[in-house]
C-alpha positions in Angstrom: -8.1 3.9 12.3 -4.7 4.9 13.8 -1.6 6.5 12.4 -0.7 3.3 10.7 -3.9 2.9 8.7 -6.1 4.8 6.4 -9.6 4.2 5.0 -9.9 3.3 1.4 -12.0 6.5 0.9 -9.4 8.8 2.5 -6.6 7.1 0.6 -8.5 7.5 -2.7 -9.1 11.1 -2.0 -5.4 11.8 -1.3 -4.4 9.8 -4.4 -6.9 11.7 -6.6 -5.7 15.0 -5.3 -2.0 14.2 -6.0 -1.1 14.2 -2.3 0.6 10.8 -2.5 3.0 11.7 -5.4 5.9 11.7 -3.0 4.8 8.5 -1.2 5.8 5.0 -2.0 2.6 3.0 -2.7 3.5 -0.7 -2.3 1.0 -3.2 -3.9 1.7 -6.5 -2.2 -0.7 -8.6 -4.3 0.4 -11.2 -6.7 1.3 -10.4 -10.4 -1.9 -12.0 -11.7 -4.0 -9.7 -9.4 -1.9 -6.7 -10.5 -2.6 -7.5 -14.1 -6.4 -7.2 -13.5 -6.0 -3.6 -12.3 -3.7 -1.5 -10.3 -2.8 2.1 -9.4 -0.6 3.8 -11.9 1.6 5.3 -9.1 1.9 2.0 -7.2 4.8 -0.5 -7.3 4.3 -4.2 -7.3 6.1 -6.0 -4.5 4.3 -9.3 -3.7 4.0 -10.0 0.0 6.4 -12.9 0.1 9.1 -10.9 -1.6 9.1 -8.0 0.9 11.7 -9.3 3.2 14.3 -9.6 0.5 13.7 -6.0 -0.6 13.8 -4.3 2.7 17.2 -2.7 2.0 15.8 -1.1 -1.1 13.1 0.8 0.8 13.6 4.3 2.1 12.7 4.5 5.8 12.3 8.2 5.5 9.6 7.9 2.8 6.0 7.2 3.7 4.9 3.8 2.5 1.3 3.0 1.8 0.7 -0.7 1.7 -2.2 -2.0 -0.4 -3.4 -5.5 -1.3 -6.7 -7.0 -2.5 -8.8 -6.5 0.7 -6.5 -5.2 3.4 -5.4 -8.4 5.1 -2.0 -9.0 3.5 -1.3 -5.3 3.6 -2.0 -5.3 7.4 0.5 -8.1 7.8 3.2 -6.3 5.7 2.5 -3.1 7.5 3.2 -4.8 10.9 6.3 -6.6 9.4 7.7 -3.2 8.3 7.0 -1.6 11.6 8.8 -4.4 13.4 11.8 -3.9 11.0 12.4 -0.2 11.8 9.9 1.5 9.4 7.8 4.1 11.1 6.1 5.8 8.2 4.0 2.9 7.1 0.2 3.1 6.4 -2.1 0.1 5.7 -4.9 0.9 3.2 -8.0 -0.6 4.8 -10.3 -2.5 2.4 -7.5 -2.8 -0.2 -7.8 -2.4 -3.9 -11.4 -3.8 -3.9 -12.6 -0.7 -2.2 -10.0 1.8 -3.6 -11.0 0.7 -7.1 -14.6 1.6 -6.4 -13.7 5.1 -5.1 -11.4 5.7 -8.1 -13.6 4.1 -10.7 -10.9 1.7 -11.9 
């Protein structure tokens, strides 16, 4: 783990404790995945639509990127880092693991 990633367990603990209320939680899954289950505080922004929404994201706000298993979110995290975002954190293990920790 580095400053650009967090374990699903640590993320779930911060989420449960309300420590992510000021953060932007970006769910990069597809709408059909979102419909199955999602975090109440997350915002759906499918991976392929991220480039067209860059200007709507606040570079001063910490962005936690989550997907199903941590692969797409890793790619989006790296994309955001290459495009001037420094406060970006990939949620390792994705919603599959976060859901287990939060009993979704």
